[in-house]
VOGU-3710 file (C-alpha; in Angstrom, 3 decimals, decimal comma):
1> mrslnpvlvv> -32,864/39,293/8,778  -31,931/39,936/5,139  -30,350/43,250/6,053  -28,091/41,504/8,596  -26,496/39,202/5,973  -26,717/36,294/8,433  -24,433/33,277/8,634  -26,645/30,228/8,005  -25,921/26,790/9,453  -27,839/24,043/7,641
11> deshnaesdl> -27,921/20,725/9,479  -28,361/17,564/7,359  -27,935/19,828/4,328  -28,293/16,947/1,847  -32,027/17,212/2,619  -32,106/20,880/1,558  -31,405/20,502/-2,162  -34,840/21,170/-3,653  -35,432/24,384/-5,611  -37,683/25,642/-2,832
21> svdmlknlnp> -35,007/25,008/-0,162  -32,272/26,680/-2,193  -34,506/29,686/-2,958  -35,342/30,011/0,735  -31,640/30,098/1,624  -30,913/32,658/-1,099  -33,792/34,873/0,019  -32,251/35,192/3,478  -29,367/37,030/1,777  -26,648/35,147/3,706
31> sfildltatp> -23,023/36,185/3,932  -22,004/32,539/4,407  -23,729/29,134/4,415  -22,221/26,325/6,471  -23,471/22,860/5,506  -23,327/20,037/8,045  -23,678/16,699/6,267  -22,258/13,203/5,976  -22,747/13,281/2,186  -21,458/16,570/0,707
41> kensnivslv> -22,662/17,537/-2,769  -20,300/17,388/-5,745  -19,959/21,174/-5,818  -19,368/21,465/-2,065  -16,434/23,521/-0,845  -15,268/21,319/2,034  -13,772/23,444/4,814  -13,571/20,703/7,458  -13,955/16,943/7,471  -13,995/14,320/10,222
51> paielkkehm> -12,858/11,023/8,621  -14,800/7,862/9,465  -11,658/6,320/10,939  -11,704/9,053/13,605  -15,217/7,995/14,651  -14,025/4,394/14,896  -10,996/5,394/16,946  -13,197/7,379/19,342  -15,594/4,393/19,646  -18,566/6,408/18,425
61> vklpvivynn> -19,767/3,756/15,948  -20,244/-0,014/15,801  -18,179/-0,897/12,741  -17,686/-2,878/10,612  -21,214/-4,114/9,880  -21,442/-7,918/9,615  -23,942/-8,796/6,837  -25,235/-12,397/6,746  -27,537/-13,648/3,984  -29,618/-16,575/5,309
71> hdktevinna> -31,460/-19,239/3,313  -34,933/-17,937/4,181  -36,966/-15,750/6,558  -37,300/-18,492/9,165  -33,516/-18,564/9,516  -33,400/-14,769/9,725  -35,802/-14,730/12,689  -34,209/-17,732/14,411  -30,671/-16,375/14,082  -31,699/-12,832/15,055
81> lhlqrklenl> -33,251/-14,130/18,298  -30,219/-16,273/19,154  -27,744/-13,513/18,269  -29,648/-11,029/20,443  -29,512/-13,407/23,406  -25,799/-14,044/22,824  -25,094/-10,295/22,848  -27,354/-9,765/25,863  -25,529/-12,447/27,876  -22,169/-10,846/26,988
91> akkeeadggk> -23,559/-7,448/28,031  -24,810/-8,836/31,370  -21,425/-10,441/32,071  -19,655/-7,188/31,233  -21,996/-5,232/33,534  -21,366/-7,724/36,353  -17,629/-7,112/35,877  -18,097/-3,372/36,370  -19,144/-2,361/32,837  -22,151/-0,271/31,844
101> yirpivlfqa> -25,709/-1,469/31,249  -26,536/-2,539/27,673  -29,695/-4,282/26,445  -29,110/-5,269/22,779  -32,157/-4,667/20,585  -33,236/-6,303/17,296  -34,846/-4,094/14,661  -37,125/-6,283/12,545  -37,737/-4,615/9,191  -41,073/-6,017/8,036
111> qpktkndntt> -42,603/-5,817/4,551  -45,371/-3,316/3,739  -48,776/-4,970/3,667  -49,341/-5,479/-0,057  -50,398/-9,146/-0,186  -51,358/-11,807/2,290  -48,071/-13,697/2,270  -45,951/-10,679/3,074  -44,465/-10,615/6,559  -46,349/-7,633/7,913
121> feklkeqllg> -45,704/-6,214/11,360  -48,915/-7,768/12,760  -48,005/-11,217/11,464  -44,438/-10,966/12,769  -45,614/-9,900/16,227  -47,952/-12,925/16,316  -45,037/-15,207/15,414  -42,839/-13,753/18,176  -45,628/-14,018/20,760  -46,213/-17,615/19,629
131> lgipenqiki> -42,596/-18,405/20,523  -43,294/-17,348/24,114  -41,658/-13,912/23,962  -43,445/-11,564/26,433  -45,497/-8,833/24,757  -43,816/-6,073/26,799  -40,513/-6,913/25,058  -41,992/-6,210/21,584  -42,879/-2,757/20,232  -44,210/-1,654/16,836
141> ktanidelkg> -43,133/1,589/15,196  -44,819/2,422/11,865  -46,250/5,514/10,242  -49,591/4,862/11,969  -48,603/2,934/15,112  -46,050/4,331/17,547  -45,642/2,130/20,604  -42,255/3,733/21,340  -43,788/7,088/22,242  -42,682/8,049/25,743
151> vdllsedcev> -40,497/4,922/26,107  -36,911/5,480/27,289  -35,119/2,618/25,526  -31,881/3,312/27,410  -33,477/2,954/30,845  -32,641/-0,129/32,909  -36,353/-0,383/33,714  -37,233/-0,740/30,019  -37,750/-4,345/28,811  -37,954/-3,757/25,044
161> kyiisinalk> -35,707/-6,134/23,066  -37,505/-6,283/19,713  -38,762/-3,386/17,592  -40,846/-4,086/14,484  -40,917/-1,407/11,819  -41,210/-0,940/8,073  -39,403/2,288/7,235  -40,443/4,615/10,071  -37,033/4,500/11,786  -35,348/7,125/9,663
171> egwdcpfayi> -33,501/10,294/10,641  -34,351/11,559/14,086  -34,712/8,147/15,734  -31,616/6,928/17,489  -30,854/4,171/19,971  -27,289/2,994/20,699  -28,709/-0,306/22,056  -29,920/-1,292/18,540  -27,415/-3,940/17,381  -29,182/-6,201/14,885
181> lasladkssa> -31,141/-5,239/11,775  -33,134/-8,291/10,642  -34,835/-7,723/7,298  -37,862/-9,780/6,306  -38,264/-8,478/2,771  -39,415/-10,786/-0,014  -36,699/-13,137/-1,212  -37,138/-11,822/-4,748  -36,466/-8,180/-3,797  -33,302/-6,349/-2,824
191> vdveqilgrv> -33,413/-5,366/0,840  -33,850/-1,615/1,110  -31,840/-0,886/4,243  -30,451/2,451/3,085  -32,618/4,590/5,365  -32,632/2,361/8,425  -29,023/1,129/8,618  -27,761/4,248/10,391  -30,037/3,410/13,342  -27,810/0,485/14,426
201> lrqpyvqkhk> -24,411/2,176/14,023  -24,100/4,287/17,169  -21,871/2,799/19,895  -23,350/2,739/23,436  -21,613/5,138/25,866  -19,011/6,087/23,216  -16,521/3,584/24,572  -14,903/0,321/23,552  -16,477/-2,715/25,233  -14,496/-5,726/26,454
211> afqlnlsyvl> -16,526/-8,207/24,401  -15,585/-7,558/20,754  -19,084/-8,685/19,705  -20,512/-5,558/21,372  -18,360/-3,247/19,222  -19,901/-4,333/15,902  -23,374/-4,217/14,318  -25,195/-6,920/12,401  -27,550/-7,166/9,400  -29,421/-10,415/8,715
221> tasakfnetl> -31,242/-10,896/5,398  -32,663/-13,617/3,106  -32,433/-12,008/-0,303  -31,985/-13,608/-3,716  -30,771/-10,207/-4,892  -27,997/-10,072/-2,309  -25,606/-8,009/-4,415  -28,258/-5,305/-4,831  -28,891/-5,505/-1,080  -25,186/-4,868/-0,460
231> qnivkglqas> -25,355/-1,790/-2,697  -28,186/-0,486/-0,522  -26,035/-1,173/2,546  -23,205/0,835/0,958  -25,662/3,692/0,328  -26,776/3,500/3,957  -23,166/3,606/5,133  -22,410/6,526/2,820  -25,417/8,391/4,195  -23,819/7,994/7,624
241> gfsekdyrkv> -20,390/9,087/6,396  -18,853/5,642/5,777  -17,991/3,482/2,767  -18,071/-0,028/1,305  -14,921/-0,832/3,292  -17,003/-0,753/6,475  -19,032/-3,945/6,043  -18,209/-7,673/5,766  -20,541/-10,185/4,085  -21,438/-13,881/4,185
251> dkmteaeket> -23,892/-15,285/1,620  -25,372/-18,703/2,498  -28,197/-18,737/-0,053  -27,351/-21,106/-2,918  -27,751/-20,133/-6,564  -30,609/-22,654/-6,859  -32,382/-21,010/-3,917  -31,913/-17,615/-5,506  -33,770/-18,638/-8,658  -37,322/-17,322/-8,393
261> kkvdpvesfl> -39,977/-18,392/-10,842  -41,370/-15,554/-12,933  -45,154/-15,742/-13,086  -47,115/-14,229/-15,942  -49,696/-11,971/-14,274  -52,345/-12,806/-16,915  -51,875/-16,554/-16,408  -51,910/-16,033/-12,669  -55,291/-14,292/-12,935  -56,869/-16,749/-15,402
271> fpeqqteeke> -55,472/-20,011/-14,018  -54,626/-19,500/-10,318  -54,958/-23,257/-9,642  -52,032/-23,964/-11,996  -49,598/-21,669/-10,201  -47,030/-23,366/-7,939  -45,365/-20,278/-6,529  -43,273/-21,119/-3,491  -44,628/-19,934/-0,184  -41,242/-18,618/0,856
281> dtidksrvsf> -42,885/-16,002/3,032  -44,319/-18,574/5,399  -42,302/-18,889/8,603  -41,834/-22,486/9,781  -42,198/-22,293/13,552  -40,922/-25,839/13,978  -37,490/-24,723/12,696  -37,167/-21,914/15,251  -35,164/-23,339/18,143  -35,389/-20,235/20,338
291> dpnatkeeie> -36,799/-20,685/23,847  -37,155/-17,335/25,690  -37,620/-19,149/29,012  -34,521/-21,349/28,778  -32,076/-21,186/31,688  -28,425/-20,339/31,102  -27,532/-24,023/31,108  -30,292/-24,904/28,598  -29,518/-22,112/26,113  -28,573/-23,402/22,670
301> ttdvvaeiea> -26,953/-21,375/19,953  -27,035/-21,821/16,172  -24,227/-22,589/13,773  -24,897/-19,246/12,101  -24,417/-17,322/15,364  -21,154/-19,208/15,958  -20,054/-18,341/12,397  -21,032/-14,687/12,849  -19,133/-14,602/16,148  -15,973/-16,028/14,531
311> maeeqskele> -16,258/-13,550/11,692  -16,839/-10,686/14,128  -13,682/-11,612/16,045  -11,608/-11,732/12,861  -13,002/-8,408/11,593  -12,555/-6,767/14,993  -8,847/-7,675/14,937  -8,528/-6,474/11,338  -10,089/-3,158/12,268  -7,679/-2,664/15,171
321> qqiqeqekqp> -4,777/-3,391/12,803  -6,173/-0,945/10,221  -6,428/1,800/12,866  -2,850/1,173/13,997  -1,577/1,358/10,416  -3,502/4,541/9,702  -2,051/6,137/12,832  1,342/5,995/11,126  0,115/7,879/8,031  0,271/11,664/7,639
331> vdekifqemg> -2,984/13,347/8,682  -3,771/14,552/5,174  -3,472/11,034/3,707  -6,046/9,745/6,208  -8,404/12,508/5,130  -7,807/11,859/1,405  -9,010/8,279/1,799  -12,366/9,594/3,024  -12,746/12,631/0,772  -12,356/10,781/-2,519
341> nkvkrykvke> -12,625/13,193/-5,430  -14,327/15,940/-3,427  -11,200/18,098/-3,422  -8,403/18,851/-5,859  -5,225/17,023/-4,903  -1,730/17,214/-6,341  0,548/14,190/-6,536  4,259/13,947/-5,899  6,195/14,197/-9,148  7,251/10,831/-10,515
351> ankgfiqkid> 10,960/11,721/-10,316  10,673/12,461/-6,589  8,813/9,329/-5,443  12,005/7,541/-4,459  13,058/10,425/-2,226  9,988/10,757/-0,018  9,952/7,099/1,006  13,441/7,477/2,482  12,926/10,622/4,599  11,750/9,939/8,168
361> fpqffikvta> 11,302/13,275/9,914  12,247/13,142/13,606  10,149/14,761/16,340  10,770/15,185/20,045  9,665/12,411/22,416  9,670/12,564/26,208  10,451/9,625/28,487  7,686/8,880/30,998  7,118/6,236/33,639  5,406/3,194/32,186
371> sdifgtdeel> 2,301/3,416/34,391  1,521/6,920/33,129  0,543/5,904/29,612  -0,435/2,257/29,661  2,823/0,435/29,331  4,884/2,583/26,940  7,860/4,579/28,094  7,881/7,420/25,552  5,245/9,789/24,233  5,243/12,595/21,686
381> lnresllkdf> 6,299/15,795/23,433  3,771/18,616/23,733  3,486/21,873/25,665  1,047/20,268/28,082  3,748/17,937/29,411  6,247/20,829/29,669  3,759/23,053/31,545  2,515/20,273/33,834  4,097/21,864/36,925  3,774/25,501/35,774
391> klsdedikid> 2,001/27,539/38,470  0,967/30,848/36,931  -0,524/32,118/40,196  2,997/32,291/41,673  4,627/34,114/38,726  5,565/37,804/38,668  2,853/40,370/37,899  5,039/43,186/36,542  3,220/44,533/33,486  3,746/47,981/31,996
401> fdqissdlyk> 0,183/49,268/31,591  1,400/52,850/31,061  1,911/52,116/27,360  -1,838/51,659/26,864  -3,297/54,661/25,075  -6,956/55,515/24,919  -8,756/53,691/22,135  -12,080/55,510/22,531  -13,282/57,704/19,681  -16,467/59,555/18,844
411> vdleqskkde> -17,745/59,603/15,246  -20,068/62,509/14,380  -21,010/64,902/11,590  -19,427/68,330/11,414  -20,357/71,271/9,190  -17,796/71,992/6,485  -19,754/74,535/4,436  -23,175/75,985/4,613  -25,678/73,134/4,472  -22,823/70,639/3,948
421> yrpsftkied> -21,743/68,092/6,562  -19,076/65,431/6,582  -18,319/62,610/9,056  -15,382/63,073/11,404  -14,001/61,396/14,510  -12,442/62,770/17,644  -10,694/61,061/20,532  -12,655/60,894/23,785  -10,806/61,830/26,930  -10,884/59,011/29,466
431> nvvkdpiaey> -12,331/61,146/32,227  -15,330/62,029/30,026  -16,500/58,418/29,915  -19,040/57,557/32,578  -19,947/53,892/32,416  -22,860/53,190/34,795  -21,687/49,580/35,293  -18,151/50,797/36,078  -19,520/53,249/38,640  -21,629/50,494/40,188
441> ilakpkdnqi> -18,620/48,146/40,486  -16,323/50,859/41,872  -18,844/51,639/44,608  -18,296/48,146/46,036  -15,595/47,107/48,533  -12,152/46,388/46,971  -12,455/42,573/47,188  -15,811/42,685/45,389  -14,340/44,988/42,723  -11,545/42,488/42,125
451> tdithqimqi> -14,039/39,611/41,820  -16,260/41,486/39,324  -13,426/42,830/37,168  -11,670/39,429/37,160  -14,891/37,869/35,873  -15,147/40,457/33,064  -11,507/39,949/32,025  -11,877/36,139/32,110  -14,746/36,447/29,626  -12,297/38,096/27,194
461> vnnmypipdq> -9,234/35,946/28,000  -11,075/32,783/26,990  -9,184/29,484/26,835  -5,389/29,491/27,346  -4,957/25,702/27,518  -3,082/24,006/29,140  -3,060/26,725/31,830  -6,123/26,123/34,067  -8,724/28,913/34,304  -8,427/28,927/38,088
471> eikvyigril> -4,717/29,755/37,860  -5,469/32,628/35,458  -8,175/33,947/37,810  -5,775/34,001/40,787  -3,096/35,699/38,653  -5,487/38,435/37,465  -6,685/38,927/41,052  -3,065/39,538/42,164  -2,632/42,145/39,401  -5,833/43,962/40,397
481> kgmnteqmrd> -4,998/43,879/44,095  -2,067/46,256/43,534  -4,115/48,802/41,552  -5,575/52,028/42,916  -9,097/53,330/42,225  -8,117/55,284/39,104  -6,366/52,259/37,619  -9,418/50,097/38,389  -11,626/52,660/36,646  -9,261/52,681/33,661
491> ilvrkwsytd> -9,265/48,893/33,328  -13,081/48,889/33,289  -13,087/51,468/30,486  -10,384/49,722/28,441  -10,861/46,050/29,259  -9,716/44,773/25,851  -6,426/46,677/25,873  -5,589/45,599/29,415  -6,570/41,997/28,682  -4,262/41,900/25,638
501> kikakirlla> -1,374/43,008/27,865  -2,222/40,401/30,505  -2,499/37,599/27,914  0,832/38,604/26,349  2,464/38,462/29,790  0,958/35,033/30,529  2,200/33,688/27,180  5,676/35,073/27,853  5,791/33,483/31,325  4,520/30,139/29,984
511> dtyaegrfmd> 6,967/30,181/27,061  9,894/31,001/29,340  8,966/28,208/31,760  8,355/25,688/28,943  11,692/26,498/27,294  13,584/26,184/30,582  11,899/22,870/31,320  12,580/21,670/27,762  16,307/22,470/27,974  16,561/20,788/31,400
521> likskkidtk> 14,974/17,619/30,027  17,263/17,692/26,977  20,274/17,981/29,258  19,110/15,133/31,491  18,445/12,954/28,399  14,699/12,742/29,152  13,890/14,163/25,707  15,217/12,723/22,463  14,140/12,497/18,824  12,560/9,596/16,938
531> pnwnlgneiv> 11,437/9,304/13,291  7,700/10,035/13,386  6,504/11,757/10,185  6,655/11,208/6,429  5,740/13,228/3,371  2,508/12,098/1,706  2,015/10,955/-1,882  -0,573/13,707/-2,419  -1,363/17,132/-0,966  -4,331/19,496/-0,890
541> pgklgssign> -2,612/22,878/-0,778  -5,789/24,998/-0,902  -4,757/28,279/-2,468  -2,053/27,592/-5,053  1,269/29,371/-5,318  3,259/30,316/-8,409  4,511/27,489/-10,635  8,166/27,557/-9,595  10,367/24,756/-10,934  11,948/21,918/-8,945
551> slyereasmn> 8,951/21,503/-6,606  8,209/18,171/-4,917  4,544/18,068/-5,945  2,710/18,947/-9,168  1,659/22,222/-7,527  2,559/23,851/-4,208  0,707/26,109/-1,754  0,681/29,911/-1,936  3,594/32,061/-0,748  4,175/35,735/0,012
561> nfeervimei> 6,631/37,829/-2,003  9,651/37,210/0,222  8,955/33,459/0,393  8,765/33,292/-3,404  12,089/35,121/-3,709  13,768/32,771/-1,222  12,581/29,646/-2,993  13,443/31,052/-6,420  17,013/31,713/-5,287  17,585/28,623/-3,110
571> gtsssiafwh> 15,011/25,991/-4,167  15,899/26,073/-7,862  19,682/25,966/-7,402  21,707/23,059/-8,831  22,408/21,467/-5,418  18,696/21,044/-4,522  16,842/17,857/-5,495  13,414/19,352/-4,670  11,634/21,895/-2,480  8,178/21,770/-0,863
581> rnlergkgfy> 5,974/24,479/0,641  5,237/22,907/4,025  1,512/22,836/4,820  0,170/24,039/8,153  -2,627/23,328/10,653  -2,213/19,584/11,060  -1,309/18,821/7,429  2,437/19,461/7,308  5,488/18,689/9,401  5,925/20,561/12,681
591> ingfkanhyp> 8,701/20,814/15,241  7,139/20,068/18,605  8,663/21,608/21,692  8,432/24,572/24,028  6,720/26,706/21,342  3,278/25,800/20,092  3,844/23,518/17,095  6,309/25,263/14,759  5,615/24,610/11,054  8,695/25,716/9,022
601> dfilqtksgm> 7,783/27,351/5,698  9,777/25,030/3,433  11,262/21,534/3,253  14,249/21,154/0,920  16,218/18,075/-0,040  19,773/18,410/-1,361  21,144/16,026/-3,952  23,664/14,887/-1,345  20,815/13,621/0,882  20,517/16,490/3,395
611> tilletkgdh> 16,980/17,458/4,497  16,648/21,165/5,304  13,828/22,929/7,138  13,694/26,579/6,146  11,728/29,295/7,967  11,522/32,693/6,248  11,033/35,985/8,096  10,603/39,455/6,677  12,894/41,976/8,373  9,889/43,545/10,117
621> ldntdseakc> 9,278/40,258/11,996  12,339/40,323/14,228  10,712/39,662/17,599  10,808/37,365/20,623  8,547/34,802/18,890  10,983/34,507/15,969  13,932/34,203/18,335  12,234/31,390/20,280  11,360/29,514/17,074  14,965/29,891/15,945
631> rlgtewekqa> 16,266/28,426/19,207  13,814/25,517/18,928  14,784/24,842/15,299  18,484/24,941/16,152  17,996/22,442/19,002  15,933/20,196/16,690  18,789/20,231/14,152  21,267/19,278/16,882  19,123/16,368/18,098  17,883/15,176/14,672
641> gknfayfmvf> 21,313/14,104/13,417  23,739/14,911/10,623  21,207/14,458/7,786  18,963/17,322/8,945  19,460/21,092/9,107  17,365/24,116/10,141  17,644/27,670/8,789  15,753/30,792/9,799  16,253/33,290/6,986  15,798/37,080/7,093
651> dkkevtgsyt> 16,282/39,317/4,084  19,075/41,628/5,247  18,694/41,700/9,026  21,213/39,820/11,145  19,517/38,139/14,100  21,248/35,789/16,541  21,011/32,191/15,306  19,452/33,142/11,962  20,897/33,932/8,524  20,476/36,555/5,843
661> ldkakelisg> 19,223/35,292/2,490  22,661/35,678/0,903  24,408/33,762/3,697  21,804/30,967/3,714  22,119/30,629/-0,064  25,901/30,353/0,236  25,782/27,710/2,998  23,033/25,584/1,432  24,739/25,517/-1,974  27,712/23,776/-0,343
671> m> 25,666/21,112/1,488
//
C-alpha cells in the first residue's frame, strides 16, 4: 500500500489526532489525506464546507434546540413525559392527514451510580413503571446493559418511547425519532450533554413537518450551573457542525434555588447527624401529573409545555426568516459565517464600502405559470429550463470521425550500443491490435453489437445533465447503426477518442438549441433581468494574485499574464473607481443563460457609476465557446440597462462582438 501512495479518506477525523493515529496515517505514505469532520482542526486546509444553514434548509436537522431549565428533577420528568405526549399526538394527527409515521422518543440521561441519592437508571425505570408506563415502552442502554440490541426504533411495530442512558449514546447511535433529551444530573453539577446532544438533532425523513413542534429538538435540565450547561450544549452543537446561535434557552430556577450548601467532607464524616443537605435528588411522585392511560379528552398539559410550545413557535418563525434573509446573501458570505477564522479572508477596502452597497447585479429570470413553482411567476433562468423540450435522440448524427488518429503506442527498450539500452516508443498500427473482447462483441448480430458498444460508451460519457441518459443512449445507437464492421472495430479500439467526439457534438447541439430557445424567449418577453446578486464585504480568493493598485478588496485572486496586463492597463486608469478579480465556482457573479454559468474575469466600476464585466481571452482561445460567451454577455448588457456594460477582450485578434485590448482601453476610458 505504501508504494501506491494512496489517497486516504478519514471519517470523523477529529477522533484521529493522537500521536499513534497520525503516525499510522504517515506510515501509509499517502499522496493526499481527506478529512471528513464537523470540527476541523486549526491547521486544517478546508477544501469544501457545507454550512449549517444548508442542513436546516434541506430539513436534515431539528434546529434550533429549545433548552429549558426546570426547578428540580421532578419537573424535568413530569415535563418530559407531557412534552413527549404532546409531540406524539401532533405526529399521530399529521400521519392521519397523510404524513409519515413518527413516534417521538425521550432520552433520559441518568447519573452514574456513585451514591444512593443519585438518579441511576434502575431507580428512574422504577419511577416510570410506578407511574403506570408499560415496561415495553422503556429501554435501558448503558455500557453494560443494551436493551436496544436488535430493536428497530423506526418500525411502526416498535413501542419504545423512553430510553434511559448515562453516556452510552455517543457516536454511532442514531435515531431521528429522538426529540427530547431530559437530563437528571445533580443540581449542583453542570449537565454534560456534549456527547449525547447530537443524538436528538436528526430530522425524521429529511423533510419539513406541518407541526412546527416536530421540526425542533428539546433539552430539559434542572441545573444550578445552567450557564456551564449551556456551554456544554454549545460544545455538543459544535461537534455536530453548529454553533451557539442554534439554541434558545429558558431558565426557571431562581437564584435562591441555585444556591447549594457546601459541606465539609470531614464534618460530614464525623457528624453525619448534623448535616441537613437537601434531598434534591428525590423525585416527588405526587407532583407528577402524567397519566399514561388518560384518554384524549382527559389529557392535561403543563404550563411548562405550553411555554415551550409558544417559544418553539416563535423560534420556528425566526428561523424561517433567518433562512430567507440568508438566501439573499452571496454564497461566500453564508460560508464565512460558518467558517469563522478557519480561512484567510480579505475585506473590502474602506474607501470602496459605499460603492458595493449600491451595485445590484442583474441576472436573467424566466416567466413561468404560477402552478409550476408554488405561487411565484418568475424563477432564475438555468440551462435546465432552456433544454426542457430538447430531444437529443431526434438531432442530426453527422460527426467527422475521420479526424481521429490512432492514439496507441508501444513503449519498449531498444539497443543503442553494445550492452546499452534506452526506452523508446513506436506507434501501433490499428490492424495489429487484437482485443479479445472486441472480437467477441463483433461476432454478435449487429443489434447486439450496438447494445454492447453503447453500454461501453455510456460508461465513459458519464453524466451530461440535464440531458437524460436514455436520450444519449438512443442517440449513440443511431450513430452506431450507420457504421460498418471496420468502423465498429475501430470504435472498440479507440473508445475514448470516439466518445470525446460524440460528447463534443452533443454539447454543440444542446448549446445551439439552448441559445435558440433563449433568444426566442427574449423576443417574446418571457425572459427579463432582475437585480439578484451583490458583492460581499469579504472574499476568500484562495491563491493570491499580484498586489495591483486600485483593487476592490485588500487582496485579489490570482491571474495569468494576459489578465494581469489587462488589469494593469485598464483597472488602474484614472476613470476607474475600482476593479475586482471575479471569483468562480459559486463564489462570484455569473451570467446565467444558454451557456453554462459564465463567470467574467473582472468586475470594474467607473467613477461615473458604470459597472463593467470584462472577460479576457488570449488570442489562442478564439473558438466557438468564446463566441457564444460573447453573444451571451452582449445580450446581458442589452437587457441589464444603461449602467452595465460587457467587454470580451483579446490581445490583438479581432473577433466579432469582442474588442482588442487597445480598443477596450480607449472605450472604457471614456465611460
